MIVEX-323443 format. One line per field, with one value per residue (C-alpha): residue number from 1; residue in one letter; x, y, z. Coordinates in Angstrom, 3 decimals, always signed. Layout:
<atoms>
pos = (NUM;...);
code = (A;...);
xx = (X;...);
yy = (Y;...);
zz = (Z;...);
</atoms>
This chain:
<atoms>
pos = (1;2;3;4;5;6;7;8;9;10;11;12;13;14;15;16;17;18;19;20;21;22;23;24;25;26;27;28;29;30;31;32;33;34;35;36;37;38;39;40;41;42;43;44;45;46;47;48;49;50;51;52;53;54;55;56;57;58;59;60;61;62;63;64;65;66;67;68;69;70;71;72;73;74;75;76;77;78;79;80;81;82;83;84;85;86;87;88;89;90;91;92;93;94;95;96;97;98;99;100;101;102;103;104;105;106;107;108;109;110;111;112;113;114;115;116;117;118;119;120;121;122;123;124;125;126;127;128;129;130;131;132;133;134;135;136;137;138;139;140;141;142;143;144;145;146;147;148;149;150;151;152;153;154;155;156;157;158;159;160;161;162;163;164;165;166;167;168;169;170;171;172;173;174;175;176;177;178;179;180;181;182;183;184;185;186;187;188;189;190;191;192;193;194;195;196;197;198;199;200;201;202;203;204;205;206;207;208;209;210;211;212;213;214;215;216;217;218;219;220;221;222;223;224;225;226;227;228;229;230;231;232;233;234;235);
code = (M;D;W;D;N;F;F;L;V;H;K;D;L;P;R;E;G;P;G;H;P;D;E;V;A;W;A;C;A;L;A;G;V;P;D;G;A;R;I;L;D;A;G;G;G;P;G;G;D;V;Q;A;L;L;T;A;A;P;H;G;R;I;L;T;V;D;T;H;E;G;F;T;E;Q;A;M;T;R;F;A;E;D;V;R;V;T;A;I;T;G;N;M;M;A;Q;D;G;P;F;D;F;I;W;C;A;G;A;L;Y;F;V;G;I;E;G;G;L;A;G;W;R;S;K;L;T;E;S;G;T;V;A;F;S;E;P;C;S;F;D;G;D;K;A;R;A;A;A;M;F;E;D;Y;P;V;G;T;E;A;D;I;R;A;R;V;E;T;A;G;F;E;V;L;G;T;R;K;V;S;D;A;A;W;E;A;Y;Y;G;P;M;D;K;R;V;A;M;L;R;D;G;A;D;A;A;L;S;A;V;L;D;E;A;E;A;E;A;R;T;W;R;E;N;R;E;S;C;G;Y;L;L;C;V;T;R;P;I);
xx = (+159.686;+161.051;+159.773;+160.974;+164.599;+164.053;+162.920;+165.969;+168.028;+166.334;+165.685;+167.054;+168.391;+168.495;+166.077;+164.373;+165.120;+167.360;+167.289;+168.990;+168.352;+169.516;+166.799;+164.133;+165.038;+165.003;+161.559;+160.300;+161.421;+160.233;+156.935;+157.015;+156.152;+154.948;+156.745;+153.839;+152.805;+150.979;+152.966;+152.125;+155.478;+153.970;+155.362;+158.096;+159.575;+161.532;+161.438;+164.599;+163.264;+161.475;+164.229;+164.563;+160.984;+161.154;+163.946;+161.808;+158.769;+160.144;+156.328;+154.552;+153.115;+154.365;+152.158;+154.699;+152.948;+154.207;+152.264;+155.290;+154.951;+158.270;+159.194;+156.810;+157.965;+161.522;+160.247;+158.257;+161.329;+163.429;+160.994;+159.244;+160.352;+159.100;+155.476;+155.532;+155.733;+153.063;+154.216;+151.436;+150.851;+148.639;+147.560;+149.333;+146.407;+143.790;+145.163;+142.802;+143.981;+144.059;+147.906;+150.172;+152.404;+152.828;+156.242;+156.502;+160.028;+160.170;+156.771;+154.093;+155.041;+152.919;+149.767;+151.010;+151.373;+148.011;+145.768;+148.080;+147.858;+144.385;+143.573;+145.532;+143.988;+141.341;+143.582;+145.494;+145.026;+144.080;+147.925;+148.990;+151.492;+152.948;+156.662;+157.467;+160.436;+159.599;+161.597;+163.232;+165.357;+167.533;+169.136;+165.983;+167.183;+163.793;+165.061;+167.861;+165.758;+162.912;+165.680;+166.887;+163.519;+162.060;+159.912;+158.280;+157.448;+159.909;+159.436;+161.642;+161.099;+158.906;+156.801;+156.616;+155.654;+152.754;+151.275;+151.443;+149.641;+146.908;+146.324;+145.422;+148.701;+151.337;+155.166;+156.836;+160.533;+162.499;+165.574;+167.434;+167.936;+171.742;+174.337;+174.813;+171.035;+171.520;+174.498;+173.019;+170.422;+172.730;+175.707;+174.149;+172.700;+176.079;+177.351;+174.246;+174.742;+178.100;+177.432;+174.683;+176.809;+178.650;+176.699;+173.809;+171.784;+170.890;+167.408;+169.070;+172.139;+169.866;+168.203;+171.621;+172.677;+169.433;+170.425;+173.882;+172.801;+170.469;+172.921;+175.233;+172.848;+172.374;+175.983;+176.530;+173.634;+173.335;+174.102;+171.347;+168.522;+167.557;+164.710;+163.466;+162.190;+159.192;+157.268;+153.769;+150.630;+146.930;+146.092);
yy = (-123.334;-119.853;-119.417;-116.111;-117.094;-120.377;-118.577;-116.260;-118.944;-120.446;-117.213;-117.459;-121.168;-122.756;-125.633;-126.721;-130.282;-132.835;-133.453;-133.711;-133.237;-136.904;-137.929;-135.871;-137.256;-140.884;-140.516;-138.893;-141.191;-144.333;-142.810;-141.784;-138.237;-136.745;-133.864;-131.401;-132.785;-130.786;-131.284;-130.454;-129.566;-130.339;-128.491;-127.199;-124.651;-121.947;-124.088;-126.123;-128.924;-126.960;-126.516;-130.438;-130.888;-128.632;-130.537;-133.656;-132.083;-129.064;-128.213;-128.764;-126.504;-126.684;-125.376;-125.136;-124.961;-124.002;-123.215;-120.346;-117.126;-116.408;-119.609;-118.943;-115.518;-116.933;-119.552;-116.526;-114.341;-117.600;-118.113;-114.944;-114.876;-118.634;-118.997;-122.429;-121.997;-120.769;-120.366;-119.696;-119.903;-122.694;-126.336;-129.025;-131.165;-128.575;-127.836;-128.873;-131.066;-133.151;-133.707;-135.891;-135.983;-134.936;-134.700;-134.258;-134.168;-134.601;-132.979;-136.193;-136.970;-133.834;-135.707;-139.428;-141.684;-143.166;-139.738;-138.152;-140.610;-141.225;-137.285;-137.121;-139.815;-137.941;-135.357;-137.236;-137.967;-141.511;-142.359;-140.323;-140.957;-139.777;-139.514;-138.789;-139.073;-140.723;-140.965;-144.453;-146.778;-148.554;-150.990;-151.634;-149.370;-147.843;-146.247;-144.427;-143.461;-141.946;-139.856;-138.588;-137.620;-136.042;-139.177;-139.665;-143.348;-144.090;-147.446;-149.696;-149.899;-152.802;-150.794;-147.932;-150.244;-151.611;-148.384;-147.450;-150.341;-149.832;-146.277;-148.335;-147.390;-149.581;-149.034;-148.431;-148.153;-146.940;-145.361;-144.195;-140.188;-139.640;-138.218;-135.521;-134.618;-134.058;-131.851;-129.903;-129.027;-128.857;-127.434;-123.919;-124.310;-124.720;-121.298;-119.255;-120.692;-119.342;-116.163;-115.494;-116.606;-113.402;-111.070;-113.500;-113.428;-116.192;-116.620;-116.814;-118.847;-121.454;-122.064;-121.801;-124.694;-126.841;-126.439;-127.447;-130.463;-131.447;-131.522;-133.132;-136.045;-136.819;-136.951;-139.424;-141.593;-141.649;-145.232;-146.166;-143.704;-140.814;-140.621;-143.132;-141.871;-143.649;-143.470;-144.755;-144.879;-145.916;-149.515);
zz = (+93.766;+93.016;+89.706;+89.091;+89.794;+87.998;+84.910;+85.101;+85.026;+81.819;+80.223;+76.785;+77.039;+73.415;+74.505;+77.652;+77.779;+76.216;+72.319;+69.094;+65.618;+64.813;+66.971;+65.420;+62.027;+63.119;+64.933;+61.701;+59.413;+61.474;+61.609;+57.916;+58.544;+54.876;+53.478;+54.041;+57.320;+59.929;+63.016;+66.927;+68.952;+72.376;+75.198;+72.964;+75.073;+73.180;+70.092;+70.172;+68.103;+65.379;+62.859;+62.835;+62.349;+59.370;+58.106;+58.029;+56.601;+54.540;+53.090;+56.467;+59.149;+62.795;+65.753;+68.727;+72.070;+75.714;+78.905;+79.687;+77.675;+77.853;+76.020;+73.594;+72.653;+72.319;+69.922;+67.959;+67.637;+66.452;+63.525;+62.820;+59.067;+58.603;+57.517;+58.291;+62.170;+64.554;+68.491;+71.072;+74.642;+75.764;+76.864;+74.506;+75.005;+73.804;+70.244;+67.479;+64.928;+62.673;+63.040;+60.852;+63.811;+67.238;+68.852;+72.811;+74.136;+77.580;+78.371;+78.224;+81.965;+83.060;+81.922;+81.837;+78.995;+79.126;+79.368;+77.066;+74.082;+74.530;+74.641;+71.097;+69.624;+68.187;+67.180;+64.737;+60.972;+60.151;+59.747;+62.330;+65.088;+68.246;+69.421;+72.827;+75.526;+79.070;+81.960;+81.965;+84.273;+81.837;+84.290;+86.313;+89.410;+89.586;+93.209;+91.525;+88.472;+90.827;+92.735;+89.609;+88.352;+91.543;+92.790;+89.350;+89.174;+86.713;+84.761;+82.568;+78.781;+79.406;+81.753;+79.223;+76.569;+78.470;+79.136;+75.677;+74.857;+77.826;+75.950;+72.773;+70.686;+69.493;+69.788;+66.460;+67.829;+70.810;+71.353;+74.354;+74.205;+73.750;+75.783;+73.036;+73.430;+77.310;+76.734;+74.330;+77.176;+80.287;+78.515;+77.823;+81.363;+82.641;+80.973;+82.175;+85.847;+85.871;+84.328;+87.026;+89.828;+90.409;+92.856;+93.036;+96.278;+98.510;+96.649;+93.287;+94.637;+95.605;+92.327;+90.574;+93.300;+91.824;+88.220;+88.914;+91.024;+88.430;+85.826;+88.061;+89.082;+85.306;+84.568;+87.506;+86.569;+82.762;+82.404;+84.762;+83.794;+81.408;+78.570;+76.260;+72.982;+71.598;+68.463;+68.647;+66.724;+67.679;+67.183);
</atoms>
């Protein structure tokens, strides 16, 4: 991966994965997130979901964490005047709790459902919950889903539920991440790619081609596969 050009393409995008305020609100309501919750936004990128989390917990505190410093700096700038928000560069699994709610949009698969949930169990309050989105095959065509997610072992909803249970958690509810959530990610990226095309050298052009192909692949396969949003709690 040409990371320099990758981050050039992704620089200043409003979010680094699919998401929509309605889905954050749904997950927080189902989880019973308290008004003054302490929330971990794990793998939060540039803070695309922070405002929706603040809406759900207006008297809460949010720690948004990402491994890429550029995204963290963007989140810090967006919420510089809000004392409820702290943005840091670091490991999402290594943050001290306890948290009432852990929100992880499209990042848990980097460590795995079982390892991620097990690692967060001790970071939760007694009534704490975890919501995450996971690649999912909606129609059972796992080969198509694996191609979309670069050979990641994508499962069905039943597979994901079984993995959650293996980790010692229960599923409170699930929801397919909406087309609107995906377009909130790919729409701004489409504009960024178009802006960078003029005068791009071969290396940058290759990364722009990859970004276009990623968006096109999702749009062609969105009925078959995508993300499943899961709200869970320890048993």
